[in-house]
Structures are given as structure tokens and as C-alpha cells.
C-alpha positions as CSV (number, residue, x, y, z in Angstrom):
1,M,38.9,65.9,34.9
2,T,37.3,65.6,38.3
3,A,34.3,63.1,39.1
4,D,32.1,66.0,40.1
5,A,33.0,68.2,36.7
6,T,30.2,68.8,34.4
7,P,30.0,70.8,31.5
8,T,28.0,73.9,31.1
9,S,27.0,75.7,28.1
10,A,24.8,78.8,27.1
11,D,25.3,77.7,23.3
12,D,21.6,77.9,21.3
13,A,22.2,75.0,19.1
14,P,20.3,71.8,20.3
15,V,22.3,69.2,21.8
16,I,21.8,66.1,19.9
17,L,19.5,63.4,21.4
18,G,18.7,59.8,19.8
19,N,14.9,60.0,20.2
20,E,14.5,61.1,16.3
21,P,13.6,57.9,14.3
22,G,15.8,58.0,11.2
23,S,18.1,60.1,12.5
24,F,22.2,59.3,12.6
25,A,21.9,59.1,16.4
26,W,19.1,56.9,16.4
27,G,20.5,54.6,13.9
28,V,23.6,54.1,16.2
29,L,21.4,53.5,19.5
30,A,18.6,51.2,17.7
31,K,20.8,49.4,15.2
32,R,24.5,49.9,15.6
33,H,25.0,49.3,18.9
34,P,22.7,45.8,19.0
35,A,24.6,44.8,16.0
36,L,27.9,45.1,18.0
37,V,26.9,43.7,20.8
38,E,26.3,40.2,18.9
39,Q,29.8,40.7,16.9
40,V,31.4,41.0,20.2
41,R,29.4,38.1,21.7
42,D,30.7,36.0,18.6
43,A,34.2,37.2,18.5
44,F,35.4,35.3,21.9
45,P,34.6,32.1,23.4
46,Y,32.8,33.9,26.6
47,G,31.1,32.1,29.4
48,P,27.9,32.4,30.7
49,A,28.4,35.4,32.8
50,Q,29.4,37.3,30.2
51,H,26.6,36.1,27.7
52,A,24.2,36.8,30.4
53,A,25.3,40.5,30.8
54,L,25.5,41.2,27.3
55,D,21.6,39.9,26.9
56,A,20.7,42.4,29.9
57,L,22.9,45.4,28.7
58,L,20.9,44.7,24.8
59,E,17.7,44.8,26.5
60,E,18.4,47.9,28.6
61,T,19.9,49.8,25.8
62,T,16.8,49.1,23.5
63,H,13.8,48.5,25.4
64,G,14.8,50.0,29.0
65,V,16.1,52.7,31.4
66,I,19.5,53.8,31.9
67,E,21.1,52.0,34.9
68,P,24.1,52.9,37.2
69,L,27.5,50.9,37.1
70,A,27.6,48.1,39.7
71,A,28.3,48.9,43.0
72,G,31.6,47.3,43.1
73,A,32.9,49.2,39.8
74,H,35.9,51.2,40.4
75,D,34.5,54.3,38.8
76,R,30.8,54.0,39.9
77,E,31.2,57.6,41.7
78,R,33.0,59.0,38.9
79,W,30.1,58.0,36.3
80,A,27.3,58.9,38.8
81,A,28.4,62.2,38.8
82,W,28.9,62.3,35.2
83,G,25.1,60.9,34.4
84,Q,23.3,63.1,37.1
85,G,20.0,63.3,35.7
86,H,20.2,61.0,32.9
87,F,19.9,57.5,35.0
88,G,16.3,56.0,35.0
89,R,15.9,57.8,31.4
90,S,15.6,56.1,28.2
91,W,19.1,55.9,26.5
92,F,17.5,57.5,23.3
93,E,16.3,60.8,25.9
94,V,19.8,61.9,27.0
95,P,22.2,63.6,25.3
96,F,24.1,61.2,22.4
97,L,27.7,62.1,22.9
98,W,26.7,60.6,26.6
99,A,24.9,57.6,26.0
100,E,27.6,56.4,23.3
101,S,30.6,56.9,25.7
102,Y,28.4,55.4,28.4
103,F,27.4,52.3,26.3
104,Y,31.1,51.3,25.6
105,R,32.2,51.9,29.2
106,R,29.1,49.4,30.2
107,L,29.9,46.7,27.2
108,L,33.4,46.5,28.7
109,G,32.0,46.0,32.1
110,A,29.7,43.2,31.0
111,L,32.5,41.6,29.5
112,G,34.7,41.4,32.6
113,Y,37.1,43.8,31.2
114,F,38.0,46.1,34.4
115,E,37.7,42.9,36.8
116,P,40.3,40.7,37.8
117,G,39.8,37.3,36.1
118,P,40.8,36.0,32.8
119,W,39.0,38.4,30.8
120,Q,40.8,41.5,32.1
121,R,42.2,43.8,29.8
122,I,41.4,41.6,26.6
123,D,40.3,44.3,24.0
124,P,36.8,42.8,22.8
125,F,37.4,44.5,19.6
126,G,40.8,43.2,19.2
127,P,39.7,40.8,16.4
128,F,38.4,42.9,14.4
129,K,41.2,45.6,14.5
130,A,43.6,42.6,13.6
131,A,41.9,41.4,10.7
132,E,42.1,44.9,9.1
133,L,45.8,45.4,9.8
134,C,46.5,42.3,8.3
135,S,44.5,42.7,5.1
136,A,45.8,42.2,1.6
137,T,44.6,46.2,1.3
138,V,47.4,47.0,4.1
139,D,49.9,45.3,2.0
140,D,48.8,47.4,-1.2
141,E,49.1,50.5,0.8
142,L,52.1,50.2,2.1
143,A,53.8,49.3,-1.3
144,A,52.4,52.5,-2.6
145,L,54.3,54.3,0.0
146,D,57.2,53.4,-2.2
147,E,56.2,56.4,-4.5
148,L,56.9,58.6,-2.2
149,A,60.5,57.8,-1.4
150,G,62.8,60.7,-2.0
151,R,60.5,62.8,-2.9
152,H,60.5,66.6,-1.8
153,A,58.7,67.4,1.4
154,D,56.4,69.8,-0.3
155,V,55.1,66.7,-2.2
156,Q,55.0,64.1,0.6
157,G,53.5,66.5,3.3
158,P,50.2,66.9,1.3
159,A,50.2,63.4,-0.3
160,L,50.2,61.9,3.7
161,L,48.1,64.7,5.0
162,G,45.4,63.4,2.6
163,A,46.1,59.8,3.7
164,S,45.7,60.7,7.4
165,L,42.5,62.8,6.7
166,W,40.6,59.8,4.4
167,G,41.9,57.3,7.0
168,N,40.7,53.9,5.7
169,R,41.0,55.1,2.1
170,A,44.9,55.6,2.8
171,D,45.7,54.2,-0.4
172,L,44.4,57.3,-2.4
173,G,46.5,59.5,0.1
174,F,49.7,57.3,-0.6
175,R,49.5,57.8,-4.1
176,L,50.9,60.3,-6.7
177,D,49.6,61.2,-10.0
178,S,51.3,59.8,-12.7
179,G,53.4,62.8,-13.6
180,G,54.6,62.8,-9.8
181,A,54.5,66.4,-9.4
182,Q,51.3,66.7,-7.6
183,P,50.0,65.3,-4.4
184,S,47.4,62.8,-4.4
185,T,43.7,63.1,-5.2
186,A,42.8,62.6,-1.7
187,A,45.0,65.6,-0.5
188,R,43.9,68.1,-3.5
189,T,40.9,70.3,-3.4
190,D,37.9,68.8,-4.9
191,S,34.3,68.4,-4.3
192,R,34.8,65.7,-1.7
193,L,36.8,68.4,0.6
194,V,34.4,70.6,2.0
195,A,36.9,73.0,3.8
196,D,40.5,73.2,3.4
197,E,42.6,75.2,5.3
198,S,45.7,73.0,4.9
199,A,47.9,75.7,4.0
200,A,47.4,77.2,7.6
201,L,48.5,73.9,9.2
202,W,51.6,73.8,6.9
203,S,52.5,77.4,7.7
204,L,53.0,76.5,11.2
205,L,55.3,73.5,10.1
206,P,57.8,74.4,7.3
207,A,60.0,71.9,6.4
208,G,63.6,72.2,8.0
209,G,62.1,74.6,10.9
210,A,62.3,71.5,13.2
211,A,61.3,73.8,16.2
212,A,57.7,72.8,16.4
213,S,56.2,70.4,18.8
214,V,53.1,68.7,17.5
215,H,50.4,66.9,19.3
216,V,48.0,64.4,17.6
217,V,44.9,63.2,19.0
218,A,44.2,59.8,17.4
219,D,41.1,58.4,16.4
220,N,40.7,54.8,14.8
221,A,43.2,51.9,14.7
222,G,44.5,50.0,12.0
223,R,44.0,51.4,8.3
224,E,43.6,54.9,10.0
225,L,46.2,54.9,12.4
226,I,49.0,53.6,10.0
227,P,48.6,56.8,7.8
228,D,48.7,59.0,11.1
229,L,52.0,57.3,11.9
230,V,53.4,57.6,8.6
231,L,52.5,61.3,8.9
232,I,54.2,61.8,12.1
233,D,57.4,60.1,10.4
234,H,57.3,62.6,7.9
235,L,56.9,65.6,10.4
236,L,60.1,64.6,12.5
237,H,62.3,63.2,9.5
238,A,61.2,66.2,7.0
239,G,62.2,68.4,10.2
240,R,58.7,70.0,10.5
241,A,58.9,69.2,14.0
242,V,61.3,68.3,16.7
243,E,58.9,66.1,18.8
244,V,55.4,64.7,18.5
245,V,53.3,63.5,21.3
246,L,50.4,61.0,20.2
247,H,47.3,60.8,22.5
248,V,45.5,57.5,22.1
249,K,42.5,56.3,24.5
250,P,43.6,54.4,27.6
251,Y,41.2,51.3,27.0
252,P,39.0,50.1,23.9
253,Y,36.5,52.5,22.8
254,Y,34.3,52.9,20.1
255,V,34.9,49.6,18.3
256,S,38.1,50.9,16.7
257,D,39.8,53.7,19.1
258,A,43.5,53.4,18.9
259,T,45.1,52.5,21.9
260,M,48.9,51.7,23.1
261,S,48.7,48.2,21.8
262,D,47.2,49.4,18.7
263,V,50.5,51.8,18.3
264,V,52.4,49.1,18.8
265,E,51.0,46.8,16.3
266,S,50.8,49.4,13.8
267,M,54.4,50.2,14.0
268,R,55.3,46.6,13.9
269,R,53.3,46.3,10.9
270,L,55.5,48.9,9.2
271,A,58.5,47.5,10.4
272,R,58.0,44.2,8.8
273,A,56.5,45.5,5.6
274,Q,59.9,44.7,3.7
275,V,58.6,41.1,3.8
276,Q,55.9,42.8,1.2
277,A,58.2,44.6,-0.6
278,A,57.1,48.0,0.7
279,R,60.8,49.2,1.5
280,Y,59.9,52.4,2.4
281,A,57.2,51.5,4.8
282,A,59.6,49.4,6.7
283,E,62.2,52.2,6.8
284,I,59.7,54.3,8.3
285,G,58.6,51.8,10.6
286,R,62.4,51.6,11.8
287,R,62.5,55.5,12.2
288,L,59.4,55.4,14.2
289,W,60.7,52.7,16.4
290,G,63.9,55.0,16.8
291,A,62.1,58.2,17.8
292,M,60.1,56.6,20.3
293,A,63.7,55.5,21.8
294,D,64.8,58.6,21.5
295,G,62.1,60.6,23.0
296,R,61.1,62.4,19.7
297,L,57.8,60.4,19.6
298,V,55.8,60.4,22.9
299,V,52.4,58.4,23.4
300,R,50.2,59.4,26.2
301,A,46.7,58.1,27.0
302,H,44.9,60.6,29.0
303,E,41.7,59.4,30.8
304,F,39.6,62.3,29.6
305,F,39.8,60.8,26.2
306,C,37.4,58.2,27.1
307,A,34.9,60.9,29.2
308,P,31.5,62.0,27.6
309,F,32.0,65.5,27.5
310,P,33.5,67.8,24.7
311,Y,36.9,69.0,24.9
312,D,36.0,72.5,26.3
313,V,35.9,70.8,30.1
314,M,39.3,69.3,29.4
315,P,41.3,68.9,32.9
316,D,43.9,71.5,33.5
317,G,46.7,69.0,33.0
318,L,45.8,68.5,29.3
319,R,45.1,72.0,28.5
320,E,48.6,72.9,29.8
321,E,49.8,70.0,27.2
322,F,47.6,71.6,24.2
323,A,48.8,75.0,25.4
324,G,52.8,74.4,24.8
325,A,52.0,72.5,21.4
326,T,52.9,74.4,18.2
327,V,49.7,72.6,16.4
328,T,47.5,70.2,17.8
329,I,46.0,68.0,15.4
330,V,42.6,66.3,16.0
331,K,41.5,63.5,13.9
332,G,38.4,61.8,13.2
333,D,34.6,62.2,13.7
334,L,34.0,61.8,17.3
335,N,36.8,63.7,18.2
336,Y,35.5,66.7,15.9
337,R,32.3,66.4,18.0
338,R,34.0,66.7,21.0
339,L,36.2,69.5,19.8
340,V,33.0,72.0,18.6
341,G,30.2,70.4,20.9
342,D,27.8,67.6,19.8
343,R,25.1,70.0,18.7
344,L,22.9,70.8,15.6
345,W,25.0,73.7,14.4
346,E,24.2,75.7,11.4
347,P,27.1,74.7,9.0
348,T,27.8,78.0,8.9
349,T,28.3,78.6,12.3
350,P,32.3,79.5,12.1
351,F,34.6,77.0,13.2
352,G,37.2,79.6,15.1
353,E,34.3,80.6,17.3
354,R,33.7,76.8,18.3
355,V,37.2,76.2,19.4
356,A,38.1,79.6,20.8
357,Y,38.4,77.9,24.3
358,F,41.1,75.4,23.1
359,P,44.4,76.6,24.7
360,G,46.8,76.6,21.3
361,P,46.3,76.2,17.3
362,V,44.2,73.2,16.6
363,A,43.6,71.5,13.6
364,A,40.9,69.1,12.8
365,L,41.1,66.4,10.0
366,R,37.8,64.6,9.6
367,T,36.0,62.5,7.2
368,L,32.4,63.6,7.8
369,K,30.5,60.4,9.6
370,S,27.7,62.2,11.8
371,D,25.2,65.3,11.9
372,V,27.7,67.7,13.1
373,I,29.4,70.4,11.2
374,T,30.8,74.0,11.4
375,G,33.1,76.5,9.6
376,L,31.3,75.9,5.6
377,D,30.4,78.9,3.8
378,R,27.0,79.3,2.5
379,D,27.7,78.3,-1.1
380,T,29.3,75.2,-0.3
381,V,26.3,74.2,2.2
382,A,23.9,75.0,-0.7
383,A,25.8,73.0,-3.3
384,L,26.0,70.0,-0.8
385,E,22.2,70.4,-0.1
386,A,21.0,70.6,-3.7
387,S,23.3,67.5,-4.5
388,G,20.8,65.3,-2.6
389,Q,23.4,62.9,-1.0
390,A,23.7,62.2,2.5
391,W,26.8,64.0,2.8
392,R,26.8,64.9,6.4
393,A,27.4,60.9,7.5
394,S,28.3,59.1,4.6
395,G,32.2,59.3,4.7
396,T,32.0,60.6,1.4
397,H,33.1,64.1,2.4
398,A,35.6,65.5,4.5
399,L,37.5,68.7,5.9
400,I,40.7,70.5,7.2
401,Q,40.0,73.2,9.6
402,M,42.2,75.6,11.7
403,G,41.5,77.3,14.8
404,G,42.4,78.3,18.4
405,P,44.7,81.2,19.7
406,G,46.6,82.9,16.5
407,R,44.5,81.8,14.0
408,E,44.0,85.1,12.7
409,R,47.6,85.5,11.9
410,L,47.9,82.5,10.0
411,T,45.4,83.8,7.3
412,A,46.7,87.3,7.5
């Protein structure tokens, strides 16, 4: 995406801003971001310069107006073009997707992440990721994988898809019912799964087919990335794919978003799992290590994944990559917002219409953690609204949706 690229849209649904008190977007800007600044401040022994920069960022984001990047910033011109019309305005009055993305760019800048010096390329969210990855909960989840060892691919697949879907509830996705014949609760259709088009996804990836090229756009590191990697191993080991391309962020972003370093640490966590009597997890780790070595698993980190725009303005090179995939699996809430557009859609807006621009078949795996939603039927929406739950942003519900070119033939 070039520096002067800006998105255009004729969509009628209002763009989400952060200026409505009590809304999800307002809560992120007014509460979550200030809390994050303090958490990051306490995570490292930063010096006076970093503390002063954090203080200034905190004041600006909560009470001031949006300032451009410093004159010497390597990407100042790019952000100047991306932020035309936003600078000098309140952070709460510009598109929420842009404001969130720019906040993380500014946070990294305040900490000296991009500048030569001792803090260059130090992940400010690293301690949080490491603590999660080393938790006893992960030990239990990896040990639970032993229940899947030797199972038929048609049992493993749905269970591991469920684990990848639910992310930090991965233990639910790994486990099978006591009877052993059905995939886990997380993978089954239930009241928490507001849309389930997993059958269309599996129709593109039959076990033993081995001709598929699958792209996976990662979301979070830690307890979500591990089940993503386990699912990738299943696709390769069960012959559902001949190659998998995993897309991660080129630098730390949105606290827990996965980078190449996180992929390496997660693979090491799997490979050493045998020490915790998680033999199948260790086997998966070794297979993934081998898949990287022989090119069946490739990791890429395009700069567009840290851009403040929806995917309908993706650069040509990335579009060509996705066009060549049998299917692209897009993980998580932020990627979903970028996939359909960060707008207040009517929930019944067809998902297929929103992703018609995508260059190939695309599957969204998402736990609902924000206001954006499309592709639900009216009865489902009515039931959810009648429940009185904060179903849109609580993380208690999830979806699997399919779209892109050829979607119609999958359900014919």
C-alpha cells in the first residue's frame, strides 16, 4: 500500500467513532488505552525520556488533539498521508480503527522502539505474552492434546478448528467428549456460535487432498497462537494442505498480536512440551519445526497488517498472494473489523456482500469482542437481543463465516 493510498467507500453504515460515552470504542480510548500505558510503563525499567513521552501520550490521547509523528520518524510521511483530516482533532472524533492503530504506533515511538538505541525492537508487550505462554494453563491445554493423538482426521479437524476459533479457551477446543466420537463443545454448533459455516471450509480442505494452499492471517500470540499452529500442523499432517502461509504482524501491535518472535516462542513451547508429559504436543512442535525447514510452512509479515485501513484497500502484492490461496483463514476480532469494514452494520447484512472484494475464498474465525457484526439471520439476532447479554463484545459468542469468490458453489 503506497503512502498516499486512502480508502474510499460508498457504504451507508456509519463509521465507528469513539465519541459515544459508554460505547465499546469510547471505552477502549478512554479506559483501556490509559490503563495499557501504565501497564507498559511498569513492565520495563524505562528511563526519564520514555516516562516523559508516555506522560505526553497519555495527556494527548485523553484530553488533547492528535499530533503528527516527530519530524525524524521513519514513517512520518506515510502517516501524514494516512491521517489527512485527522490531525488536530480529538482522538474520539476520528474513525476508531484509525485511532487505535495510530495509538499503537505512537506508543512504540514513545518507547524508542523504532529508533537506534538500547530499546530498539524491544517488544513492550513481551512480558505479558511470556507470562501467558509459560502459564500452567497452557501446560494443561497441551496435555489435553494427547486425547487427539491417533484420532481420525474428521475428529481432529473440528476439534482443532474449535480451539483456534475460541483462542484463549483453547482447552475446550482440544478436548473430546467422554465418548470420544464427537468433536469438542467449542467446535459444535451451540448457542454461543452465532454463525457456523465450517462445513463450507472443510469442503475446500478434504483430508488426503494435499493440493490446497492455505493462508492464515494470525491474530493473538500466546494461548491463541498455539492452537492456530496446532491447526496448521493438522492441515499439513492430515494432507488437507500441501503448504500453509502464516501471516503475522511486522512489529508489536494491539498488545498481543502475533509477530515472528511469537511464532518461534510458541513453536519452542510446543516442542518442549514432552517435559510436561504432553507427548502429542511435542510431536506437533517437531513436525512444525520440520515444516518450516522444508518450506511447507512459511511465515510472512507484510507492513499492511499494521495499517489503519480495512482489507478492501490491501496492496496488489498481498492481493495476489490471497488470490493464489485455496482459502485464506482470517483470525480474530480486529481482522474481522478490517475484513468487513469497521462500521455499524445491521447484523443481517450479508457477510458475502461485505467480502465480495476479497481475491479468493476467505473464512473468518472470530470470537466476538467488538460491535461489528454481519451475516446473522434474523432469528439469531432476535434471540441474542432478547437474551439481555452484551453478546457483541463480551467474548462469549463466536462465528465461522465463509465468503469470497466461489462461495456460492460451496453451499450449492
